[in-house]
N, C-alpha and C positions, 0 to 999 in steps of 0.2 A: 246564152239564155235568150229566149224569145222576148219581144217587147212586152211591157206591162199590159195586162188585160183590163178592159173596161168592165166595170160592174153595171149590168143593165138594170133598167127601171123595174123589170118584172122579177127581180131577184127574190122579193118577199114571197113570191108564189112557190118557190122551192120549199120542199119539206123533207128534211133528212131525219130518219128514224135510227137512233143509236141503241143497240141492244148488247150490253156487255155481259160476259160471263160473271156469275156472282162470286167473284174472288177479288180481294182488294187490289192486287197488282194489275188486274184487268179493268176494274171499275174506275179507279182514280184517273188514269190517263183518258178514258173515254168521257168521264164527267168534264174534265178540263177541255177536251176536244169540242164539246158542245158549244163552249164559249167562242172557240176559234171560228167555227162556222157561223154562229149567230152574229158575231161582230161584222161579218160580211153581209148581213141582212137576210140570211137563210133562216127559215123557221126550223126549229129542231125539237124533236121529242126524245127525251131520255127515258128508257124503260128500266125500272128498278123495282125491288120489293120493299115492303115497309121496314123490316129490320135493317136491311142494307142502306135504306135511306137514312135511318137513324145513325148508322155507323159512319156514313159520309155526310152527316148533317151540315158540317161547316162548308164543304165544297158545294153541296147542293144549295145551301142558303146563298152563297156567293153568286151562283148561277141564277137563282130566282130573283135576287135583289139587284141584279145588274141592269134590269130594264131591257134586256135583250129578248128577242122572240124565242124563249126557251120554255118548254112545258115538260114537267117531270111527271111521268105516268107511273103511278105505284100500282102494281098488280100483286095481290095476295099470293104468297108462296104456299103451295099445298103440301107442307111437310107431313102433316098427320095422315093425309090421304094416301101417301106412298110408304108410310111406316118410318119416317124420320123422326128424331126427337123434336119436341117443341122448340121453335125458334131456330132450327137448323136451316138457315137460308144462304149460307156462305160456304164455299168449299173448305175454308179453314176451320169450320165448325163441324165438319163431317167426322165423327169419332173413329171410323175405321174404313179400310178399303172395301169391306163387305157392304157398306152403305153407299158406295159410289154409284152403283146402278140405280137405286132408288132416287138418289139426288138428281141424276140426269133424267129420270122419268118425270120428276117434279119440274125440271126445267122445260121439258117438252110440253107440259100442261100450261105454260105461259102463252103458247101459240094462239089458242082460242081467244082469250081476252084481248091480246094485242090486235088480232085481226078484226075483232068487233070494234075496237077503238078506231082502227084505220078506216073501216067501212063508214063509221058514223062521223068521222072528222070532217070539218069544213074543207080542209086542205088535204087532198090525196097525197100519199107518199111519193116522193121523187126518187128515193133510193133507200135501201136499208144497209146500214153499216153494223155488222155484228161480229162478235167474237168467233174465231174459227170453230170453237167447241159447240156452237149452237147451230147444228146442221139443219134444224127445222126452219130456220129463217130463209133458207134457200127455197123451200116450198111456199112460204109466205110471199117472197119476192115474185115468184112465178104467178101466184094468184093475182097480184096487183100489177103485174107486168112492169116491174121496175128492176133496176140493177141491184144485185146483192154484192156488197163489197166486204171482204173479210178483213178484220182487224187483227194484227199481231202486235203484242206488247214487246216482243223481242226484236233484236236488230236483224238487218239483212244478212250480216255475216253468219249469224246462227242459223237463219232460215236456209241460206244457200248451202251451208255445211250439211245440215240435216237432209236437204234435198239430194245432194250429191252422194251422201252415204247410202240413202235409200235407193238411188238410181244405179250406182256402180257397185255397191255392196263390198267395199274393200275390207270391211270388218270380218268378213267370212274367210279371208285369205290368211289370217294370222292364227297362230297356234294356241294363244292364251289370251285371257282378258287383260293381261298387263303388257302385252307386246304392242308397241306403237305401230301405227300405219298412217300413211299419207292420204288425206282426202283429196281425190282428183277434182279437177274443174274449178279450183279456187284461184283467185288472182294473186294469191301469195301462198307460200308453203305452210301447210297446216298439218300438224301431227296430233293424233289422239289415240287413246286406247279404248278397247271395247268397254272396259269398266266405267269409263267416263262419258259414254254416249248418253244422250237424253233418255228420259223414261219412256219415250215413245218407241224406243227400240227394245224395250223389255216386254215380253209377252205377258198379258193379263187375260186369261181365258174368259173371265166374266166381263171383260171390257173391250175385247178386240172388235166385236161387231159394231160397237158405238164408234170406235176409232175409224173403222172402215166407212161409216156414214159421214163422219167429219171430212175424211179425205175425198170422198165422192162429191160432197157438197162444195168443198173448196175448189175442186177441179172444174165445177160448173159456174163458179163465181165470175163476176164481171172484172174484178180487180182486187188489189190488196192495198191496205193502208198499214204502214209500219211506223211504230213509235221510235223514230230515229231521224237523223239529219245526214244528208248525203256526204258532207265533208268528213264525217267520222268513219265512213265505210270503205274507203280505199278501193273503190271499184266494185264492191260487192252488190250494190243496188242494181247496177246495170246488168251484171252477170245473173243476178237472181231474176230480173225481168226477162232476160233471154231464156233462162232455164224453164220458167213456168209459162212463158209465152202469154203473159197478161200484163195489164197496166199495174204499175206499182207507184204509190204516192208516199213520200217520206214526210210525215207530219209529226215532228218532234224536235227536241224533247218537250213534251207537253205537260210534264209534272215535275214537281220539286220534292226532294226528300224533306221530311220534317223531323224535328228532334225526337218525337215520340217513336218514330219508326226505328231509330238507332238504339233504343233501350235494350231490345232483345229481338233477335231474329235467328231463324234456322237456316243453315246454308249447307246444301248437299255437296257441292264441289268446291275445291280450292278457288278462291277469288283471285284471278290473275288476268290482267289485261295487257299481256306482253306486247301485243301488236301496236299498242299506243304508248308503250314504255312508261306507264304510270302505275302498273299493278304491283301488288304485294300479296304473297300467298297467305291465306287465312283459312283455318278450318281443318278438314280432314283430307287424307290422301285419296280415299275411295269415296265415291258418291253414295249417299243413302237415299233410297227411293221414298217417295211420299208414303206415309203410313208407318214407316219403320223408325222414325226419329226417336220415339220414346224407348223402343226396345234397344236400339243401339246406343242411345244416349248422346246424340250429336247436337250440340248447342254452341253457338258462337255468341258470346255476350259482348257488350260494349267495352268491357275491360280487356277482353282478348283482342279486340280491334285496336284499342289504344296501345297494347303491348306490341302488336305488329307494326303500328305506325312508328313507335319509338325505335323499334329494331331497324326499320327502314332509314330513319333519320340519323342513326349513328354514323352513317357514312355521309358526311356533309356534301361531298361533291355529287354523289348519286342522288341523295335526297333533294338537292337543289335542282338538279336536272329534271327529276320527275315533277317537282313542284312547278317549275317553269312550264313543262309540257301540260300539266293539269290545268294551269291558268290559261294557257293558249286554247285548250279544248273548251274550257268554260266560256271564254270569250267568243269562240267560234259558234258554240251552241246558242249563245245569246244573240249573236248577229243573225243566225239562221231564223230565229223567231221574229226579228224586227221586220218592218215594212221593207220590201225589196230583198229580203233574205231568201235562202233556198226553201225553207219551210213555208214561208209566206207565198212564194211562187208556186209551190206544190199544191197548197190549198186552192189557189186560183185555178190551177190546172184541173183539179178535181171538180170544183164547182162548175166551171165552164163546160167540162165534159158532161156532167149530169144535166146541165141546162140544154146541151145539144141533144141528149137522149129524150128529154121532155119535149123538145120541139119536134123530133121525129115521131113521137107517139101521138102528138096532137095535130100534126099537119095532114 
């Protein structure tokens, strides 16, 4: 690891703009990320809509009350304008797949108000960090001549797996959706079936052009931020970096689960983290795509999770081994976030990289 980097006196002139997808699993880590940058003296603007600001009120209040250089920009969401139900500002409130397209049209309409804010702001943007799904932020970054960095809430293992399946197409060489195939280009042996591939491999005629826009915008991005820490990834970070030929910063884990989130949640795939030897299978054998949950009736409650944990713990030796491994990973994650940890170092790398880009533009 390179020597610790000095934080320069003009750090406060940096202005990072964070634009999350309006979905809880995307917003929560990005809200927390604003504080990680602001603690280094970077000015940060978090873009959000009023209803989502209310849903994340506690996290946003912590950010606002921290005394850090954070501004929360609330932009009204044009639900009515695109034919969405009133208050439909979050992906989990979209009642059917038929309204996915209007939802993304509404997201596109946030571009104008954000660009107006950036033109009028005392501090011009230094970079835009936005969710992969918000392809229009690529245009905004070009207008203001700043880097656009893509945020991924999933780990590098998942990103590398999806990339290699798209590149090598091994799923087309098997005869059925249940036949396992090996994903090439991975630092470890990984088997999967077609039935368990992510939803991005399922054709949605009404959505494919939007996916293409996302892919194109991501290919033009300056780099990628992943909500993970390097010690968890068993070489996947470096392989993913090579595969996409871009800079990849691991800034995580930046969020913590809360009790409310465990009360009830939908899970499409069996939950299994066998590569870390701490997982236990929960849920259904076949994935259920977004929008089909109610029809199929897939729901994993906290009671079912408790049953799975009890089943795991019936084998004291196995349970103890997994418990030790889980505690080790928890400590590693905590250390990654501490000063001098891998995540702390990755944040320094990103900030200094953007500072270098600012110098190039102003020299």
